[in-house]
N, C-alpha and C positions, 0 to 999 in steps of 0.2 A: 680809372681812367683816363685818357689824353686830355690836357688844356685844348687842345684843336681837334677839330674833325678832319681829316683827312680826307682831301674829296676828287679822285681822277676820275676823267672822260672815258664811257663806258668805248670799251674795243667793238663790239657789236651790242646790237640789240638780243634780245634773248633768243637762244631757240625754243620754241615749242613741239611738246608733243602729249597728244593724248593717250592714257592710259586707263582704259573705262571710263568712268565720271571724271577723273584728274586731268587737269591740263598742268604738265609738267613744265615749268621753265627752268634750263640750262645756260647760264651767263656766265663768259668767260669773267674773270678776273684774276690780275696778276699776283703771283707767291708773293711778289715784294711791294704793293701797295702800299701795306702798311705793315708794322715790326710789329708781328705775332701772327700775322696771315701762314707766313712758312711752315709755325708751326703745329698751325690748327690740321694744314693739309697733309701734314705727316702724320699729324696723331688720329686722323681720320682713316689715314690708308693702313696705317698699320692694326687697328682696328678690327678692320676688314681683312685684311691680307695674311695676318701670322692668328689672328685667332689668339692674342694675348690683350688682356685687358687693360687699356690704358688709360690715361686721366681723364680721355673723353674730349669732345670738341661741343662744345658750344657757343653759339651763335644765333640773335635775336637779329629780325628782320621788319622792315617797313619803307614804307613810302613814303614820298614827300610831294607834294605838285607846287610848284613856281606859281605864285599867284598870278605871274601874266601867262600861265601856259606855256612859256619859252622852254622849258627841263621838266625834268622829274628826276628826283632821287632817290637810291633804294641806299636806302643805310643798313648799313651791317654794325652788330655790336656783340664784338667776339668777347666771351666771359671765360672760359679754357679752351686750349689749356694756358693761354695768355692774353689778357683784356687789350681788346683795341677798338676803336672808332674809325667805320672807312663810310662816305660816301661816293656812290657810283653815278653817275650825271648821265642822263640822258637828255639831248638835244633835240626837239622837237621842232622841228623846221615845217612838218606838212603835216595837211590834213590826216592822211594817212599813219604817219607815224604818232597820230594821238590817238587816232581810231585803236590800232595795235593796244593802247593801255586800255582804253575802255572796254573793249572786246574781252581782255583780262579780269576787268571789274565786275562786269557784266557775267563772266563764268563764275567767277567764284563768289555769287549772288546764288548759285545753282550745283555747284562744285565746289570739290577740293581744288587749291592752285598750288603744288608743290614747287619746293626752290633750290633748285643745284647748282652748285658754283664749283666752276674747273679752271683750274692755272691760265688756260690757253684757246683762243678758237680751235685749235688742232684736237684738244681734250673732249674741247663740245660735241665734236664731227666726232669720234673715234666713242666717246656714252652714246651716241644717236645713236652709232650703227651697233654699238653692243644693245640696246635697248631692243630694235628691231628681233635682234636675233635670238632674244631674250635671253641676254648672258650677265644677268643683274649684278653677280660679282665682280665681273668687271664694268659693269656700269658704277657702282660705289667706287670700285676701289680709285678710279680716275677723279672723284669730287668729294664734295662734302655735302652731305643734304642738309639742308639750313633748317629750312620750314617744311611741315608736313601738310599744314593749312596757311597757307599765306595771308593776312587779312589787306584786302584791295579795295575795300571801301574810297579811300581817298581820294582812286584813281577816278571815281565817277565826277570828279571836279571839273575835267576834260570835255565833259558832254554840257557843260553850261560855258556861259561866257565868263572871260576872265574879270579877273576884280580890275579897275581902275589904276591904273596909276596914281602913285601918291607925292 
C-alpha cells in the first residue's frame, strides 16, 4: 500500500436508490483520483462487457467520522488489479447533510447498503436511469460494485454530540 492516504473532496453526495430492501449508493469518484483506480474501472468494465474473466476488481470500503462531525470520509482500499488507498471527503456544513449519513446508518441496521462508484456525475446519472429501466448490464458496466453490504455503524456517531476539541 501507499505511504500516504490520498484524500479528495467529494464531487457530490451519493445518489441513492432503493432496490427492494437494499439502499444503493452511487458515488462519483474520478478515475485519476489515485494511481490504480483507472485500472480498477477498466477491469470492472471488461468483466461485464466482454465475458472474459479478468484479474478482477477488489476494493474494500469503510466510513470514518471526524471527531468534530465536520466531515465524513469514505475510505476506499483497492486490492486488485492494483493497490491504492483513497479517502473521499464529504464536508458536513448543515444538519441536513449530517442527517443524510445518519439515515444511511439507520437503513443499514435493517437492510443492506451497497456502494457503487462511477468515474463522474454524468455516469452516476446514466447508471440511475439504467437502474430505473432495469438495464442491469448497463448499470454495472458504468462503474464498480464496491460493497454489497457496506458497514455503516460508524455513521451513528453523527446523531450524538461531537467530541470536545483537544
